[in-house]
N, C-alpha and C positions, 0 to 999 in steps of 0.2 A: 380400533381398526382405523386405517387410513393409508395415506401414501406419504412415505418419507424417503427422500433421496439421501444417499450417504454423504457425510461431511467429515472433514479432517480438522484438526486443530492447527490453524495457520501459524507459520513463523512470523509473518507480518500481519499486524492487526491495526496499525495506526491509520491506514487509509483503506477505504472500501474497495477501490480498484484492485488492490493486491490481496487484501484479506479474503474477498469473495472468491477470486480465482484460485488461491491456494486451498480454500475450503473445499472446492469442488474437485480438485485434482487428486486422484488416488494413486496413480502410477508413480513410482519413485523416479523414474527417468523423466517424466513430465515435470515433476516438482523441481528436480535438479536443473532442467532446462529453464524453467521460469526463474528460479533463484539466481542462476548464473547470469541471466540477462537483467537481474535487478541489482547487480553490483555497482552500477553507475547511479549517482545521485544528481538531481537537478533542482535548482532553486530559482525563485523569482525575486529579483531585487526590489521590485515595486511592492509586492504583497509581503515580501520577506517570509515566504512559505517554502518548505522543503518537501521533496517527494522522491520516490524511487523512479528512475528512468526506465520505463518498460513500455516501449513504443507500441507493440501489438495490443497490449492490455489497455493502455490509456486511450487508444483509438477504437477499442472494441472490435478489433479485426479478428477474423478467423485464424487460428493457429493450428499447428499439427495436432493439437490435443482437444480443440473445441470447434464445433460448428456454431457460429453466432448469427442469429437473425434478429434484426431490429424492425419493429412494426409500429406505426402510429395509427391507433384505432380512432375512427371518427366518433365513436361513442364508448363510454365506459360501463354502460348498463349491464352488460353480461360478462364483465371482465373476470368475475369469480369463476364462472364456468370455463372460460378460456384457460385460466390458470390451472384449474383442476385437470382439464384435458391434457395440458402440457406436462404436468407432473406425471400423469399416467403414461405419457410418452417419454418419460425419463429426461425431461428438460427442466433445468432450473430456470426460474423467472426473475429477472432483474427489472425493477421499475422505480420511478421516483415519485414519492408520495408526500403529501402535505404533512409536515411535522405536527401540526396542530391536531389532526385527527388521529395520529398515532398515539397521542396522549389522552384520547377520548374526552376532549373538552366540550363545553357547550358551544353554541353557535355565535357567541359574541367574544370580544377581545381576541380576535384571531390574529395570528402572525403568519405571514406567507413565507415559510421556509420549507424547501424541499429536502427530503431525506432519502438517500440512496439505500435501497433494500433489496435483499435477495431471498426469494421465497423458495423453500426447499421441502415443504410438507403441508399436508392438510389432514386434520383429524376429523373423521366422520362422526364420531360420538359428540365431541364438543363443538363441531362446526367452526373450528378455528384454523386459520392459516398460520404456519410457523415460518418465521423469517429471521434473517441476520441483518444487523445494522451496526454502523460505527458512528458514535456520537461526536460532537465537535471537539471533545477532549481526547479523542482516540480510543474510547472505551468500546470494545467489541462485545456485542450483546446478542443473545438469542431471545426473541420475543414472539408473542402471538397477537393476532388481530382477527376480528370478525369480518364476515363478508361485507356487511353494511359499511363498517368503518374503512375497509380496504377500498371499496368502490368510491366512497366519498373522498377519501384521501387522495385517490388518483384523479378524480374529477376536479378537485380544487388545487391540485399541484400546479405551480406556475413557474417552472424553471426558465431561466433566461436563455440557456443554450438549447438550440433546436434538437440536438441529439438526445437531450434528457426528456424530451416529450414522447419518446418512443418507449415501447416495452420490449425488452431483450430476452430472447430464449437461448439458453446455453445448453448444448447437448454434447456430452463427451464423445470424442472420436477415438477410434482405435489408435493407440500410440504407435508411432513408427519404431522400428528396432533401434535399440540404443547403440550409438556409435561413440566409443570412448574418446577417440581422436577428436571428434567434432565437439564434444562437451569440454574437453581439455582446452582446445583452441578458443572456445567461446569464453571460458573463464579467464584465460590469459588476455584475450582481446579487451574484455570489459575492465579488467584490472588495469590494463594500460590506459584505457580511456579515463578511468577514475583518477589514477595517480597524476596523469598529465592534464587533467581538467579539460579533456577534449570534448568538443561539441558533438555529441552522439547523434544529433539529428542529421548530420552529414552522411551517416551510413545509409540513411533512408531517403536522401535527397528531398527532404521535407522542409517547408517553410516553418520558421519558428519566431517567437517573440524575442526582440533584441534585449529584453531585460533578463534573460535566462543566464544562469551560470551553472557550471558543471563540475563534477568531481570534487577535488579538494578545495576548490574555490568556495565551496559552501560554508567552510569554517568562518570566512570573513562575513558571509551573510548572517550566520548565527551571532557573531559578535555585534554586527550592526543591529540585529534584532534586539539583543539584550540592551544595547544602548538606547534604542528607541523606547523600549519598555521602561527603562530607568527614568527617562525624561518624560514619561507619561504621554508619549506620542501615539502609542498603539497598545492594544491588549496583547498579553503574552500568548503565544501559540505554543502550548505545551506539547502539542503533537510533533513539533520540530525536534524536540529532544527525545521523545519516545521513538520517533523514526530513526534518529541517529543511533540510539541503542539497538534497535532492531537491525539496522544496517550492519553493525559490528557483529551481530549474531549470524547474519547471512554471510558476511565476509569470512567468519570463522568456519562455518559449514562448508563453504565452497573451497576454501584453501585445504581443509581436511580431505575433501573429495579429490582435489588436485594432487595432494600428497599420496593418495592411493594409486595414482596413475604415473607420477613422475617424481623425481627427487626434489624435495623442498628443504631449504636450510633448516637445521635442527631447531634453531631458536625462534623461528617465525611463529609457530603455533602457540607457544606459551605467551608471546607478546600479544597475539590476537585475543587470547583468552583474557589477558589483563585489560585490553582495550574494551572488550565487551562489558567487563565489570565496571570500569571507569566511566563508560558512557551511561550505564544504569545509575551509578552514583551521581553523575552530573545532572541527570533528569530530576532526581530527588532534591539535589541542592538548589536547582532552579525553583522548584516548588517552595522550598524553605525561604529562599530569598524573597519570593513574592509575598510571603507572610510577614517577614521581618524588615525588609527594605534597608538592610544594613550595608553601608559602603564597603566595609571589610569583606562581607559575603559576596558582594558584586565583583570585587577585585579577584576573589578566589575563583569565581566562575570563569573569568577571562583567563586566568592562569591554567585552569583545568582544561579549557578548550584548546589552548595552545599546546599543552602537554599531550593531549590525545592526538592532535594533528601531527606533531613532531614524531611521536612514537610510531604512529601508523605509517607515515611517509617513509621513515627509515626501514621499517619492516618490509613494506611492499616493494620499495626500490631494490632492496637486497634480494627479495624473492624473485622479482622479474629479471634481475641480472643473472641470477643462478639458473633460471629456466632457459634463458637465451643461450647460456653456455653449455647446457646439457644436451 
């Protein structure tokens, strides 16, 4: 017996911001809205990290599908009771916990790393909370934790961002009626932004870091990242390449949806299917290169990235030209 809120298998698992949201969304229209607004990519040239551009989600703003409330509690002593009450009220609970206590370690040799978690259930028999997490390598996991370790992990969490000091309560809202014209326009708009490497923050009149790049400019960021790794300047961020593969799946799903609403050139979908496969192969090739460190393998990675970029741009430019003429 216990309280368990419904979960889906998310299309995006490489980053918790997106994996958690897609896990909670049950309505097909809501998922399509979220995925269509995830067609744009953003990268940081300083950290050389890649992410989906999803403005509402990244800023934990209320959307048409969620009511989101963030609270910073003065004490964590009764956080377990607060979470159980929230689950009973059909609210998922997102909070940042100290990674050390999630591994149930002793009180020495501690490392202060916070881990983004989403609690979706509580088992009355085992007295365990059930939560989702994404590790640093982009592995999406379902785990359990005791009340004691949960309280301790929250008490010792020391995130640098003020927003991560809060506990967030996500409650599903009734989805607005689906408007095919609106979702079609949104897909086309974000595809345009992606192909033209448009700064999508301008849509929201929001300040942003000057080190950000958008859309197809992320391919140069990935090339720079591989070069930095090759020269032992930084650690490989394998999540960049997992995210690239997931983006090609999102792209394929959204163009399929677009094809159900308007005419799409016949050859576009087969190309996008190939791109998804090529991006998955690229991720595995990057992992192999990290083991072998062969110069020939490195050159092949560069070639594969350029090939994916060129195929993708040709397909999407043709798609957008066709949509404009229809």
